[in-house]
BALOBA-1460 file (C-alpha; in Angstrom, 3 decimals):
// residues 116
<rec num="1" residu="m" x="-97.382" y="-104.332" z="61.546"/>
<rec num="2" residu="g" x="-95.025" y="-102.294" z="59.432"/>
<rec num="3" residu="s" x="-91.576" y="-102.351" z="57.898"/>
<rec num="4" residu="a" x="-88.449" y="-100.266" z="58.125"/>
<rec num="5" residu="i" x="-87.579" y="-98.711" z="54.774"/>
<rec num="6" residu="i" x="-85.003" y="-96.404" z="53.243"/>
<rec num="7" residu="t" x="-86.417" y="-93.026" z="52.217"/>
<rec num="8" residu="e" x="-85.712" y="-91.380" z="48.857"/>
<rec num="9" residu="d" x="-82.984" y="-89.283" z="50.479"/>
<rec num="10" residu="g" x="-81.322" y="-92.334" z="52.054"/>
<rec num="11" residu="g" x="-82.701" y="-91.785" z="55.545"/>
<rec num="12" residu="l" x="-84.575" y="-94.106" z="57.865"/>
<rec num="13" residu="g" x="-88.248" y="-94.580" z="57.134"/>
<rec num="14" residu="f" x="-91.183" y="-96.705" z="58.167"/>
<rec num="15" residu="a" x="-94.194" y="-98.000" z="56.228"/>
<rec num="16" residu="t" x="-97.450" y="-99.141" z="57.769"/>
<rec num="17" residu="i" x="-101.063" y="-99.610" z="56.720"/>
<rec num="18" residu="k" x="-104.034" y="-97.970" z="58.383"/>
<rec num="19" residu="g" x="-107.378" y="-98.785" z="56.824"/>
<rec num="20" residu="n" x="-106.917" y="-98.738" z="53.043"/>
<rec num="21" residu="n" x="-103.932" y="-96.388" z="53.129"/>
<rec num="22" residu="l" x="-100.194" y="-96.985" z="53.149"/>
<rec num="23" residu="h" x="-98.531" y="-94.455" z="55.456"/>
<rec num="24" residu="l" x="-94.863" y="-93.607" z="54.901"/>
<rec num="25" residu="w" x="-92.909" y="-91.957" z="57.714"/>
<rec num="26" residu="s" x="-89.415" y="-90.427" z="57.962"/>
<rec num="27" residu="w" x="-87.160" y="-90.245" z="60.997"/>
<rec num="28" residu="l" x="-86.086" y="-86.648" z="61.427"/>
<rec num="29" residu="t" x="-83.736" y="-85.122" z="63.935"/>
<rec num="30" residu="g" x="-84.257" y="-81.540" z="65.011"/>
<rec num="31" residu="d" x="-81.837" y="-79.182" z="66.664"/>
<rec num="32" residu="g" x="-80.020" y="-81.977" z="68.493"/>
<rec num="33" residu="n" x="-82.521" y="-82.122" z="71.341"/>
<rec num="34" residu="s" x="-85.473" y="-83.544" z="69.440"/>
<rec num="35" residu="a" x="-86.107" y="-86.354" z="67.012"/>
<rec num="36" residu="g" x="-89.155" y="-88.244" z="65.879"/>
<rec num="37" residu="w" x="-91.253" y="-89.786" z="63.154"/>
<rec num="38" residu="t" x="-92.750" y="-87.353" z="60.656"/>
<rec num="39" residu="p" x="-95.486" y="-88.302" z="58.181"/>
<rec num="40" residu="r" x="-94.097" y="-88.202" z="54.642"/>
<rec num="41" residu="r" x="-96.740" y="-89.581" z="52.310"/>
<rec num="42" residu="v" x="-100.041" y="-91.461" z="52.215"/>
<rec num="43" residu="i" x="-100.849" y="-93.810" z="49.318"/>
<rec num="44" residu="q" x="-104.441" y="-94.945" z="48.851"/>
<rec num="45" residu="l" x="-104.373" y="-98.705" z="48.226"/>
<rec num="46" residu="q" x="-108.057" y="-99.050" z="47.386"/>
<rec num="47" residu="s" x="-107.541" y="-98.517" z="43.648"/>
<rec num="48" residu="l" x="-104.125" y="-100.240" z="43.484"/>
<rec num="49" residu="l" x="-104.774" y="-103.654" z="45.056"/>
<rec num="50" residu="p" x="-107.599" y="-106.150" z="44.515"/>
<rec num="51" residu="v" x="-109.703" y="-106.723" z="47.614"/>
<rec num="52" residu="c" x="-112.480" y="-109.254" z="48.082"/>
<rec num="53" residu="n" x="-113.264" y="-108.570" z="51.724"/>
<rec num="54" residu="p" x="-112.434" y="-105.039" z="52.957"/>
<rec num="55" residu="s" x="-112.617" y="-106.173" z="56.591"/>
<rec num="56" residu="i" x="-109.411" y="-108.242" z="56.115"/>
<rec num="57" residu="p" x="-106.526" y="-105.751" z="56.331"/>
<rec num="58" residu="s" x="-103.484" y="-105.739" z="54.082"/>
<rec num="59" residu="e" x="-100.063" y="-105.857" z="55.732"/>
<rec num="60" residu="v" x="-96.618" y="-104.492" z="54.903"/>
<rec num="61" residu="i" x="-94.296" y="-107.510" z="54.928"/>
<rec num="62" residu="g" x="-91.094" y="-106.217" z="53.370"/>
<rec num="63" residu="f" x="-89.078" y="-103.646" z="51.463"/>
<rec num="64" residu="a" x="-86.520" y="-103.963" z="48.658"/>
<rec num="65" residu="e" x="-83.765" y="-101.457" z="49.299"/>
<rec num="66" residu="g" x="-82.626" y="-99.441" z="46.290"/>
<rec num="67" residu="t" x="-85.821" y="-100.078" z="44.340"/>
<rec num="68" residu="d" x="-88.380" y="-98.217" z="46.501"/>
<rec num="69" residu="t" x="-90.531" y="-101.344" z="46.386"/>
<rec num="70" residu="i" x="-92.750" y="-102.440" z="49.264"/>
<rec num="71" residu="f" x="-94.159" y="-105.967" z="49.642"/>
<rec num="72" residu="l" x="-97.786" y="-106.160" z="50.741"/>
<rec num="73" residu="e" x="-99.819" y="-109.203" z="51.697"/>
<rec num="74" residu="t" x="-103.535" y="-109.088" z="51.004"/>
<rec num="75" residu="e" x="-106.235" y="-111.723" z="51.176"/>
<rec num="76" residu="v" x="-105.720" y="-112.177" z="47.410"/>
<rec num="77" residu="g" x="-101.936" y="-112.667" z="47.469"/>
<rec num="78" residu="v" x="-98.567" y="-110.973" z="47.883"/>
<rec num="79" residu="f" x="-97.982" y="-107.837" z="45.819"/>
<rec num="80" residu="t" x="-95.147" y="-105.432" z="45.186"/>
<rec num="81" residu="l" x="-95.846" y="-101.717" z="45.162"/>
<rec num="82" residu="e" x="-93.361" y="-99.353" z="43.562"/>
<rec num="83" residu="i" x="-93.650" y="-96.288" z="45.774"/>
<rec num="84" residu="i" x="-92.722" y="-93.698" z="43.159"/>
<rec num="85" residu="s" x="-94.704" y="-95.006" z="40.171"/>
<rec num="86" residu="g" x="-97.584" y="-96.616" z="42.083"/>
<rec num="87" residu="k" x="-97.308" y="-99.776" z="39.971"/>
<rec num="88" residu="t" x="-98.358" y="-103.036" z="41.606"/>
<rec num="89" residu="r" x="-97.668" y="-106.632" z="40.641"/>
<rec num="90" residu="k" x="-98.754" y="-109.927" z="42.137"/>
<rec num="91" residu="v" x="-95.667" y="-111.948" z="43.107"/>
<rec num="92" residu="g" x="-97.057" y="-114.719" z="45.300"/>
<rec num="93" residu="e" x="-100.005" y="-116.412" z="46.894"/>
<rec num="94" residu="t" x="-101.393" y="-115.675" z="50.343"/>
<rec num="95" residu="g" x="-99.658" y="-117.819" z="52.898"/>
<rec num="96" residu="g" x="-99.404" y="-116.150" z="56.288"/>
<rec num="97" residu="y" x="-96.099" y="-114.366" z="55.665"/>
<rec num="98" residu="y" x="-94.495" y="-112.570" z="58.570"/>
<rec num="99" residu="a" x="-91.717" y="-110.843" z="56.642"/>
<rec num="100" residu="i" x="-90.057" y="-110.924" z="53.243"/>
<rec num="101" residu="l" x="-86.350" y="-110.207" z="52.848"/>
<rec num="102" residu="p" x="-85.756" y="-109.880" z="49.116"/>
<rec num="103" residu="y" x="-82.499" y="-111.276" z="47.793"/>
<rec num="104" residu="m" x="-81.281" y="-108.744" z="45.245"/>
<rec num="105" residu="s" x="-78.024" y="-110.151" z="43.883"/>
<rec num="106" residu="f" x="-74.921" y="-112.034" z="44.760"/>
<rec num="107" residu="c" x="-71.281" y="-112.222" z="43.774"/>
<rec num="108" residu="a" x="-69.685" y="-115.618" z="43.344"/>
<rec num="109" residu="p" x="-65.907" y="-115.364" z="43.423"/>
<rec num="110" residu="g" x="-64.209" y="-116.894" z="40.443"/>
<rec num="111" residu="t" x="-61.271" y="-119.218" z="40.387"/>
<rec num="112" residu="p" x="-58.048" y="-117.284" z="40.933"/>
<rec num="113" residu="v" x="-55.730" y="-117.216" z="37.984"/>
<rec num="114" residu="v" x="-52.249" y="-118.445" z="38.846"/>
<rec num="115" residu="q" x="-49.516" y="-117.292" z="36.526"/>
<rec num="116" residu="a" x="-46.352" y="-119.343" z="36.263"/>
């Protein structure tokens, strides 16, 4: 399983895990007649995430737009991975997540001011 992401240049991307590596892809269009997924970057997860049993694969379960942060579920828990810095942080327990849709912010309208 993987997740759609926004690339650094604002384009469409995709993140997926193969083995112990996070693969990042970009959607590129050619001369108008061709388009396709192009490999962009591979991040080795082995040194970034704790693993007890290497035969249980990690999964990409979400992406926080505007922060270049990917959510990964491992057998140990749910982690965030900042793509640019490589920093990881545990943010939840393992629980069979299918997808995470991070809620970034909200705007609550105030009471309108009525002038007499």
